[in-house]
VOZAPA-261597 format. One record per residue: residue number from 1; residue in one letter; chain; y, z, x of N, C-alpha, C in turn. Coordinates in steps of 0.001 Angstrom, whole numbers. Layout:
BEGIN
seq; type; mol; n.v; n.w; n.u; ca.v; ca.w; ca.u; c.v; c.w; c.u
NUM; A; A; Y; Z; X; Y; Z; X; Y; Z; X
...
This chain:
BEGIN
seq; type; mol; n.v; n.w; n.u; ca.v; ca.w; ca.u; c.v; c.w; c.u
1; G; A; -70543; 9663; -42913; -69613; 9767; -43547; -68424; 9055; -43829
2; I; A; -67478; 8786; -44691; -66061; 8079; -44440; -65713; 9126; -43495
3; P; A; -65195; 8059; -42359; -63809; 8946; -41408; -62760; 9615; -42012
4; G; A; -62302; 10831; -41719; -60964; 11135; -42494; -59899; 10268; -41929
5; P; A; -58546; 10587; -42587; -57117; 10115; -41848; -57471; 10470; -40078
6; P; A; -56867; 9378; -39286; -56598; 9858; -38092; -55553; 11164; -37564
7; R; A; -56163; 11854; -36961; -55114; 12920; -36554; -54257; 12644; -36142
8; S; A; -52976; 13156; -36117; -51936; 12829; -35118; -51823; 13464; -34020
9; I; A; -51357; 12915; -32881; -51227; 13468; -31574; -49904; 13659; -31172
10; R; A; -49987; 15205; -30854; -48581; 15821; -30452; -48786; 16220; -29129
11; L; A; -48057; 16362; -28433; -47793; 16449; -27353; -47170; 17944; -27226
12; S; A; -47333; 18684; -26063; -47864; 20051; -25798; -46291; 20159; -25535
13; A; A; -45688; 21327; -25338; -44283; 21483; -24874; -43994; 21031; -23461
14; A; A; -45297; 21361; -22452; -44759; 20651; -21302; -45486; 19332; -21242
15; G; A; -46210; 18628; -22111; -46110; 17353; -22081; -44665; 16544; -22545
16; Q; A; -44033; 17278; -22957; -43133; 16700; -24037; -41814; 17122; -22283
17; V; A; -42062; 17874; -22070; -40887; 17979; -20929; -41285; 17049; -20213
18; F; A; -42827; 16908; -19517; -43329; 15639; -18657; -42929; 14418; -19005
19; L; A; -42846; 14176; -20339; -42743; 13048; -20858; -41074; 12820; -20321
20; E; A; -40042; 13319; -20995; -38229; 13303; -20654; -38495; 13253; -19374
21; D; A; -38985; 13622; -18534; -38381; 13664; -17000; -38922; 12506; -16783
22; A; A; -40094; 11900; -17074; -40338; 10611; -16349; -39438; 9309; -17043
23; R; A; -39333; 9588; -18225; -38745; 8539; -18832; -37320; 8914; -18047
24; R; A; -36447; 9643; -17387; -35181; 10202; -16671; -35640; 9482; -15487
25; L; A; -36565; 9525; -14997; -36622; 9399; -13316; -37171; 7562; -13199
26; L; A; -37579; 7167; -14541; -37511; 5717; -14846; -36255; 5038; -14673
27; A; A; -35273; 5576; -15734; -33657; 5205; -15984; -33138; 5534; -14472
28; D; A; -33499; 6296; -13793; -32685; 6688; -12730; -33051; 5244; -11841
29; A; A; -34473; 5535; -11486; -34987; 4408; -10428; -34464; 2910; -10841
30; G; A; -34079; 2770; -11918; -33455; 1821; -12351; -32047; 1567; -12158
31; Q; A; -31476; 2643; -12368; -29871; 2457; -12570; -29351; 2455; -10402
32; A; A; -30531; 3410; -9809; -30520; 3078; -8728; -30652; 1815; -8014
33; A; A; -31675; 983; -8337; -31953; -474; -8200; -30799; -899; -8250
34; Q; A; -30253; -1260; -9879; -29197; -1735; -9565; -27985; -1542; -8848
35; R; A; -27484; -40; -8550; -26609; 328; -7681; -27029; -221; -6286
36; A; A; -27948; -304; -6056; -28072; -957; -4541; -28102; -2732; -4442
37; R; A; -28454; -2949; -5429; -27762; -4348; -5460; -26416; -4926; -5648
38; L; A; -26113; -3946; -6410; -24233; -4232; -6573; -23764; -4097; -4983
39; A; A; -24098; -3028; -4317; -23281; -2347; -3046; -23944; -3550; -2252
40; S; A; -25155; -4103; -2306; -25805; -4883; -1402; -24701; -6451; -1017
41; R; A; -23986; -6536; -2501; -22915; -7870; -2599; -21656; -7339; -2463
42; G; A; -21551; -6372; -1954; -19998; -5738; -1981; -19135; -5108; -3266
43; E; A; -19732; -5023; -4598; -19426; -4819; -5864; -19788; -3201; -6210
44; A; A; -20549; -2764; -5508; -20271; -1342; -5558; -19954; -500; -4420
45; G; A; -19495; 806; -4326; -19233; 1661; -2930; -18141; 2111; -3149
46; Q; A; -17355; 2521; -2039; -16222; 3137; -1807; -15041; 2215; -1344
47; L; A; -13946; 2158; -1575; -13203; 1520; -698; -11804; 2755; -224
48; A; A; -11380; 3131; 549; -10098; 4229; 1308; -9004; 3376; 1466
49; L; A; -7835; 3491; 678; -6961; 2675; 564; -5607; 3581; 920
50; G; A; -4517; 3753; 1750; -3712; 4361; 2396; -2134; 3392; 2129
51; Y; A; -1223; 4540; 1806; 51; 3752; 1775; 1292; 4303; 1917
52; T; A; 2290; 3753; 2708; 3371; 4898; 2697; 4419; 4856; 1445
53; S; A; 5138; 5716; 902; 5678; 6121; 135; 6816; 4431; -210
54; S; A; 7532; 4162; 613; 8312; 2856; 457; 7178; 1711; 80
55; A; A; 6199; 1316; 694; 5390; 206; 211; 4755; 707; -912
56; A; A; 4412; 1803; -1410; 3668; 2209; -3037; 5041; 1370; -4027
57; L; A; 6308; 1707; -3507; 7305; 980; -4808; 7320; -717; -4919
58; H; A; 6999; -1359; -3545; 6614; -2199; -4179; 5626; -3012; -5287
59; P; A; 6201; -4306; -6209; 4917; -4185; -7769; 3737; -4788; -7049
60; D; A; 3832; -5508; -5998; 2299; -6005; -5559; 1518; -5064; -5489
61; V; A; 1737; -3671; -4566; 618; -2676; -4686; -255; -2301; -5639
62; P; A; 636; -2051; -6882; -399; -1501; -7997; -916; -2608; -8524
63; R; A; -232; -3823; -8636; -608; -5257; -9003; -1877; -5615; -8570
64; L; A; -2256; -5199; -7319; -3399; -5879; -6358; -4294; -5049; -6729
65; I; A; -3788; -3333; -6804; -5127; -2522; -6785; -5551; -2754; -8646
66; R; A; -4951; -2971; -9216; -5487; -2926; -10890; -6073; -4721; -10925
67; A; A; -5785; -5511; -10189; -6619; -6458; -10272; -8058; -6067; -9297
68; F; A; -8045; -5729; -8870; -9328; -5657; -7934; -10317; -4697; -8758
69; Q; A; -9676; -3397; -9296; -10546; -2600; -10473; -10960; -3506; -11149
70; A; A; -10409; -4227; -11867; -10710; -5046; -12955; -11777; -5522; -12468
71; S; A; -12001; -6342; -11187; -13069; -7561; -10801; -14178; -6636; -10568
72; Y; A; -13534; -5317; -9443; -15019; -4634; -9082; -14566; -3107; -9712
73; P; A; -15214; -2866; -11102; -15324; -1919; -11180; -16118; -384; -11066
74; R; A; -17244; -916; -10102; -18139; -67; -9739; -17881; -11; -8408
75; I; A; -16783; -250; -7708; -16270; 298; -6661; -15346; 1475; -6655
76; R; A; -15366; 2503; -6002; -14959; 3815; -6427; -13733; 3330; -4852
77; L; A; -12241; 3718; -5945; -10881; 3723; -4865; -10791; 5157; -4452
78; K; A; -10586; 5328; -3002; -9837; 6826; -3075; -8352; 6302; -1866
79; S; A; -7294; 6793; -2279; -5758; 6456; -1492; -5521; 8048; -1286
80; Q; A; -4162; 7353; 39; -3634; 8764; 149; -2234; 8183; 487
81; E; A; -1177; 8495; 553; 70; 8688; 857; 222; 9076; 2603
82; N; A; 907; 8125; 3458; 884; 8974; 4552; 2302; 7909; 5460
83; A; A; 2398; 8741; 6484; 3447; 7956; 7394; 2843; 6822; 8527
84; T; A; 3502; 5296; 8879; 2859; 4145; 8611; 1935; 4475; 10211
85; R; A; 2315; 5226; 10986; 1752; 5629; 12544; 296; 6291; 12123
86; D; A; 195; 7049; 11332; -1009; 7526; 10953; -1960; 6824; 9774
87; L; A; -1012; 6167; 9453; -2009; 5148; 8450; -2882; 4357; 9607
88; L; A; -1883; 3760; 10174; -2661; 2484; 11545; -3560; 2860; 11883
89; E; A; -3590; 4269; 12638; -4417; 5637; 13015; -5560; 5608; 12353
90; S; A; -5669; 5956; 10951; -6502; 6136; 10398; -7181; 4719; 10193
91; V; A; -6871; 3898; 9814; -7763; 2452; 9435; -8249; 1896; 11030
92; A; A; -7477; 2227; 11970; -8599; 1565; 13167; -9444; 2805; 13508
93; G; A; -9293; 4095; 13326; -10524; 4920; 13482; -11688; 4985; 12702
94; G; A; -11344; 4226; 11332; -12353; 4133; 10321; -12022; 5028; 9324
95; A; A; -10945; 6186; 9531; -10882; 6409; 7836; -10782; 6379; 6970
96; L; A; -9831; 5308; 6868; -9671; 4439; 5976; -10124; 3097; 6195
97; D; A; -10388; 2379; 4801; -10385; 1100; 5035; -9315; 174; 5503
98; A; A; -8196; 540; 4589; -6680; -725; 4690; -5586; 228; 4082
99; A; A; -4707; -483; 4708; -3090; 481; 4575; -2534; -496; 3909
100; F; A; -1489; -190; 2769; -346; -1159; 2671; 1141; -421; 3462
101; V; A; 1553; -977; 4488; 2457; -558; 5398; 3568; -1813; 5485
102; R; A; 4723; -1449; 6373; 5891; -2399; 6011; 6137; -2868; 7816
103; A; A; 5187; -2292; 8625; 5076; -2495; 10156; 3714; -3346; 10470
104; S; A; 3780; -3774; 11597; 3196; -4723; 12414; 1607; -4173; 12328
105; S; A; 557; -4641; 12744; -820; -4253; 13189; -968; -4861; 14934
106; R; A; 319; -5190; 15809; 156; -5949; 16786; -870; -4925; 17495
107; R; A; -732; -3496; 18150; -803; -2847; 18930; -2236; -2311; 18395
108; Y; A; -2950; -2842; 17106; -4571; -2674; 16896; -4973; -4332; 16953
109; P; A; -5662; -4743; 18259; -6052; -5711; 17676; -7417; -5973; 16977
110; A; A; -7955; -4828; 16967; -9125; -5164; 15986; -9007; -4913; 14529
111; L; A; -7535; -4544; 14538; -7439; -4714; 12897; -6855; -6206; 12169
112; Q; A; -6834; -6201; 10999; -6362; -7655; 10378; -5289; -7078; 9643
113; S; A; -4666; -8534; 9343; -3296; -8164; 8510; -3163; -9060; 7744
114; V; A; -2720; -8899; 6491; -2299; -10028; 5162; -746; -9693; 4769
115; V; A; -42; -10932; 4851; 1291; -10359; 4264; 1126; -10853; 2613
116; L; A; 1775; -9622; 2080; 1574; -9509; 710; 3010; -10398; 364
117; A; A; 3936; -10021; 870; 5168; -10364; 821; 6351; -10727; 1560
118; R; A; 7713; -11217; 1779; 8391; -10802; 2245; 9690; -10355; 1597
119; E; A; 10063; -9252; 1695; 11253; -8509; 1256; 12606; -8799; 1691
120; T; A; 13882; -9045; 809; 14820; -9118; 1280; 15433; -8058; 1700
121; M; A; 16243; -8105; 2750; 17053; -6689; 2922; 18624; -6542; 2615
122; L; A; 18846; -5295; 1895; 20084; -4899; 1259; 20803; -3957; 2058
123; A; A; 21803; -4314; 2081; 22899; -3139; 2508; 23031; -1998; 1543
124; A; A; 23024; -338; 1677; 22739; 795; 1066; 23988; 1567; 1361
125; L; A; 24908; 2015; 672; 26483; 2359; 1080; 26098; 3441; -166
126; P; A; 26912; 4521; 482; 27607; 5663; -114; 28382; 4711; -1578
127; S; A; 28199; 5840; -2819; 28659; 5134; -3785; 30470; 5166; -3942
128; D; A; 31002; 6061; -2513; 32430; 6056; -2841; 32625; 5321; -1274
129; H; A; 31844; 4816; -567; 32263; 4048; 289; 33554; 2850; -148
130; P; A; 34091; 2472; 848; 35111; 1344; 447; 34647; 248; 244
131; L; A; 33434; -180; 511; 32585; -1349; 773; 31878; -1485; -496
132; A; A; 31262; -634; -1394; 31090; -426; -2345; 31373; -945; -3340
133; R; A; 32639; -1380; -3407; 33636; -1397; -4594; 33698; -3010; -4398
134; E; A; 33230; -3569; -3423; 33389; -5370; -3317; 32113; -5832; -4136
135; S; A; 31696; -7013; -4321; 31066; -7291; -4972; 30604; -8535; -4346
136; T; A; 31099; -9457; -3669; 30622; -10646; -2811; 29710; -10110; -1752
137; P; A; 28753; -11206; -1358; 27716; -10858; -294; 28319; -10297; 931
138; L; A; 27809; -9721; 1589; 28489; -8555; 2539; 27899; -8847; 4379
139; P; A; 29104; -9504; 5150; 28496; -9897; 6555; 27613; -8316; 6911
140; L; A; 27156; -8614; 7727; 26323; -7577; 8390; 27426; -6908; 9311
141; S; A; 28298; -7907; 10413; 29070; -7536; 10756; 29976; -6289; 10473
142; R; A; 30183; -6367; 9404; 31311; -5491; 8651; 30899; -4058; 9090
143; L; A; 29586; -3949; 9177; 28965; -2467; 9068; 29078; -2125; 10918
144; A; A; 29537; -2440; 11610; 29854; -2213; 12869; 30844; -920; 12849
145; G; A; 30485; -485; 13796; 31258; 1246; 13667; 30996; 1987; 12653
146; E; A; 30189; 1628; 11753; 29853; 2754; 10549; 28944; 3691; 11081
147; A; A; 28840; 4611; 10382; 27570; 5651; 10960; 26588; 5132; 10426
148; F; A; 25346; 5131; 11026; 23982; 4401; 10200; 22944; 5427; 10532
149; V; A; 21996; 5835; 9062; 21052; 6216; 9072; 19956; 5453; 9155
150; L; A; 19394; 5573; 10426; 17729; 4635; 10764; 16665; 5219; 10428
151; Y; A; 15530; 4861; 10104; 14291; 5095; 10201; 13191; 5230; 11481
152; R; A; 12586; 6206; 11425; 11897; 5790; 12797; 11234; 4922; 12810
153; R; A; 10756; 4082; 14113; 10141; 3192; 14162; 8637; 3330; 14040
154; A; A; 7543; 2440; 13842; 6017; 2840; 13661; 5876; 2283; 15179
155; D; A; 4343; 2906; 15190; 3456; 2334; 16202; 3711; 914; 16661
156; G; A; 4822; 432; 16862; 4603; -1246; 16797; 5868; -1726; 16401
157; P; A; 6161; -3085; 16150; 7389; -3386; 15462; 7187; -3128; 14142
158; G; A; 8407; -2481; 13670; 8195; -2179; 12129; 9980; -2632; 11834
159; V; A; 10257; -2213; 10274; 11655; -2426; 9638; 12700; -1976; 10788
160; Q; A; 12712; -1014; 11251; 14042; -937; 12364; 14334; -1442; 13404
161; D; A; 12931; -1996; 13898; 13106; -3211; 14902; 13704; -4224; 14655
162; E; A; 13547; -5027; 13291; 13841; -6165; 12630; 15408; -5761; 12261
163; L; A; 15563; -4519; 11527; 17265; -4018; 11328; 18229; -4231; 12802
164; L; A; 17212; -3898; 13704; 18129; -3494; 15166; 18177; -4986; 15729
165; D; A; 17518; -6059; 15488; 18087; -7464; 16092; 18366; -8133; 15467
166; A; A; 18851; -7488; 13791; 19706; -8066; 13057; 20853; -7766; 13447
167; C; A; 21142; -6138; 13715; 22589; -5985; 14013; 22864; -6590; 15255
168; R; A; 22162; -7044; 16293; 22413; -7466; 17304; 22341; -9158; 17210
169; R; A; 22316; -9381; 16625; 22534; -10959; 16125; 23858; -11028; 15390
170; S; A; 24159; -9816; 14666; 25569; -9661; 14067; 26785; -9544; 15162
171; G; A; 26543; -9111; 16429; 27442; -8636; 17341; 27460; -7011; 17613
172; F; A; 26885; -6275; 17395; 27319; -5097; 17240; 25467; -4293; 17391
173; E; A; 25617; -2867; 18384; 24762; -2068; 18566; 25299; -943; 17027
174; P; A; 24511; -671; 16333; 24908; 308; 15601; 24915; 1830; 15658
175; R; A; 25916; 2381; 15171; 26636; 4038; 15915; 25324; 4809; 14887
176; V; A; 24168; 5199; 15247; 23381; 6055; 14685; 23540; 7631; 14606
177; V; A; 23597; 8081; 13337; 24370; 9417; 13065; 22648; 10445; 12741
178; A; A; 21856; 9406; 12119; 20689; 10451; 11464; 19412; 9479; 11885
179; D; A; 18215; 10085; 12562; 17505; 8718; 12376; 15886; 10204; 11899
180; V; A; 15509; 9460; 10742; 14678; 10182; 9656; 13428; 9703; 9553
181; P; A; 12317; 9796; 9526; 10820; 9460; 9478; 10648; 8125; 8467
182; R; A; 11057; 8283; 7598; 10570; 7455; 6253; 12020; 6703; 5729
183; L; A; 11730; 5261; 5201; 12431; 4870; 4367; 13319; 5983; 3403
184; L; A; 12461; 6197; 2503; 13069; 7083; 1515; 14098; 8148; 1468
185; S; A; 13734; 8568; 3249; 14797; 9730; 3642; 15495; 8884; 4077
186; A; A; 15843; 8364; 4655; 17068; 7144; 5087; 17891; 6795; 3563
187; V; A; 17448; 6642; 2722; 18408; 6309; 1064; 18609; 7683; 728
188; M; A; 17963; 8892; 894; 18387; 9939; 414; 19790; 10391; 958
189; L; A; 19734; 10309; 2596; 20710; 10773; 2875; 22130; 9906; 3114
190; V; A; 22199; 8693; 2654; 22987; 7745; 2491; 23759; 8509; 979
191; A; A; 22347; 8458; 157; 23163; 9293; -1172; 24145; 10490; -638
192; A; A; 23946; 10902; -151; 24517; 12492; 446; 25802; 12282; 1231
193; G; A; 25848; 10903; 1506; 27220; 10674; 2151; 27196; 10868; 3675
194; T; A; 25812; 10905; 4486; 25957; 10988; 5922; 26143; 9376; 6216
195; G; A; 25713; 8350; 5682; 25895; 7110; 6641; 25263; 6268; 5800
196; V; A; 25425; 5018; 6270; 24831; 3623; 5712; 23725; 3177; 5844
197; T; A; 22835; 2259; 5323; 21908; 1770; 6100; 21521; 688; 5256
198; V; A; 20162; -153; 6161; 19847; -1375; 5162; 18165; -850; 5207
199; V; A; 17898; -1603; 3278; 16718; -1035; 3636; 15893; -2547; 2308
200; P; A; 14912; -1998; 2315; 14017; -3426; 1599; 14326; -3141; 61
201; R; A; 14560; -4531; -626; 14788; -4736; -2155; 14432; -3808; -2933
202; T; A; 13184; -3425; -2663; 13046; -2688; -4063; 12805; -1203; -3959
203; L; A; 13797; -749; -2817; 14232; 992; -2911; 15458; 340; -3760
204; R; A; 15744; -609; -4251; 17211; -261; -4843; 16988; 341; -6223
205; S; A; 16368; 1118; -6493; 15574; 1628; -7501; 15925; 3131; -7440
206; L; A; 16328; 3338; -5996; 16588; 4970; -5777; 17987; 5134; -5708
207; H; A; 18134; 6334; -6613; 19596; 7601; -6371; 20576; 6402; -6295
208; Q; A; 20619; 5589; -7965; 21603; 4686; -8039; 23126; 5113; -8478
209; D; A; 23163; 6426; -8901; 24164; 7385; -9356; 25044; 7386; -8096
210; A; A; 24432; 7107; -6806; 24846; 7926; -5446; 24900; 6657; -4633
211; V; A; 24192; 5332; -4403; 23913; 4661; -4010; 24320; 3305; -4683
212; I; A; 25015; 2360; -3543; 25506; 1177; -4034; 24584; 90; -2981
213; Y; A; 23717; -529; -3498; 23180; -1576; -2733; 23927; -3128; -2899
214; R; A; 24015; -3551; -1324; 25006; -4892; -1777; 23910; -5719; -664
215; E; A; 24244; -7318; -1098; 23512; -8274; -654; 24401; -8594; 461
216; L; A; 23478; -9054; 1453; 23949; -9494; 2746; 24271; -10800; 2874
217; D; A; 25133; -11053; 3691; 25668; -12917; 3670; 24744; -13677; 4149
218; P; A; 24359; -14864; 3713; 23634; -15972; 4276; 23148; -16153; 5706
219; A; A; 24289; -15782; 6544; 24312; -15463; 8149; 23793; -14289; 8597
220; S; A; 23478; -13268; 7727; 23430; -12055; 8174; 21867; -11712; 7531
221; A; A; 21785; -12341; 6482; 20440; -12091; 5802; 19033; -12034; 6308
222; F; A; 18303; -11220; 6390; 16684; -10850; 6724; 15799; -10331; 6098
223; T; A; 14594; -10617; 6317; 13544; -10277; 5376; 12500; -8844; 6127
224; I; A; 12009; -8448; 5226; 10577; -7900; 6135; 9051; -7939; 5503
225; P; A; 8208; -7960; 6434; 6868; -8226; 5637; 6661; -6777; 4498
226; L; A; 6218; -7159; 3896; 4917; -6032; 3314; 3602; -6641; 3771
227; N; A; 2407; -5554; 4491; 965; -6155; 5147; 237; -5165; 4611
228; L; A; -833; -5636; 4264; -2362; -4877; 4535; -2513; -5106; 5198
229; V; A; -3339; -4069; 5817; -3484; -3954; 7355; -4717; -3181; 6645
230; C; A; -6063; -3696; 7743; -7404; -3726; 7208; -8513; -3497; 8096
231; R; A; -9494; -2964; 8498; -10394; -3041; 9099; -11238; -4386; 8566
232; A; A; -12178; -5108; 10048; -12901; -6157; 9510; -14294; -5964; 9172
233; G; A; -14812; -6020; 7977; -15988; -5850; 7616; -17148; -7517; 7205
234; P; A; -18181; -6994; 6784; -18731; -8236; 6269; -18083; -8947; 4950
235; A; A; -18675; -10010; 5079; -18075; -10963; 3786; -18045; -10263; 2548
236; D; A; -19297; -9609; 2230; -19456; -8787; 1013; -19161; -7909; 919
237; S; A; -18233; -7159; 1524; -17985; -5508; 1669; -16784; -5615; 965
238; P; A; -16739; -4147; 458; -15820; -4049; -243; -14419; -4152; 184
239; V; A; -14298; -3845; 1547; -13006; -4290; 2166; -12278; -5399; 2322
240; A; A; -13829; -6340; 2631; -13596; -7532; 2896; -12908; -8295; 1275
241; R; A; -13611; -7815; 342; -13412; -8742; -1133; -11986; -8267; -1423
242; F; A; -11503; -6916; -1057; -10439; -6466; -1110; -9326; -6895; -37
243; A; A; -9051; -7596; 1110; -8345; -8362; 1602; -8552; -9595; 1072
244; Q; A; -9728; -10585; 769; -9825; -11567; 34; -9116; -11662; -909
245; L; A; -9001; -10724; -2098; -7714; -10774; -3517; -6762; -10753; -2464
246; A; A; -6550; -9723; -1705; -4838; -9961; -1513; -4665; -11129; -770
247; G; A; -5405; -11729; -121; -4669; -13200; 194; -4637; -14305; -431
248; Q; A; -5043; -14232; -1896; -4895; -15468; -2340; -3467; -15570; -3002
249; D; A; -3103; -16679; -2660; -1701; -17194; -3138; -519; -16344; -2605
250; R; A; -1083; -15881; -1221; 191; -15571; -460; 1217; -15788; 446
251; P; A; 2592; -15413; 967; 2436; -16495; 2201; 2129; -16110; 3054
252; P; A; 2335; -17123; 4137; 1358; -17581; 5707; 1945; -16603; 6141
253; A; A; 1061; -15548; 7203; 1295; -14208; 8062; 2311; -15406; 8860
């Protein structure tokens, strides 16, 4: 006889579930292989970054992170804020891959350092201070005898060491009335009228109603670095790619 129309093939409920599971497993396997290929090239994985509160105010920090995310969207970024000493210890111990700090990493010879920028330092004065009313560049020597707010040094040469050296070159030792753990805390005490200090230029946006920031004269002027400190890694690792991006078009260390 003449064969009838072909019968449609219908999967049982169990067969439908099996087919969906098989398709998902194949897709997952393909994605896993793709992730493995990206990871082997340092284009996927995770990068753990740290930063001090004052370093995070510098525009190069978010600019670099944004550029890295645009270049390597599959690398997941984790970040945390902490004090300089704790950040350097975390990078040295492997809890962080890299950190933005203003201190040197000399006491950690296994770590690498990239100078992102060199920042001009400004005198920070309470708004009612007599020197705040002047507009010409300020000789640092005019702060001799003033009450100074200093920020505790990191584990190794840091901003405070640079400031103390600059004061000594100007012929005086600062009269310290407060020693605080962070630059932002020092500016807060200046705003409260406790004393004067010297800070990186990017901090001039803080407490502008209560703090006047003065340029130092050429004989007194000095800069401090903004550093990216990181662990060494293979050339195709996320941290090495981040350090490579940070080192492009930067001033020499």
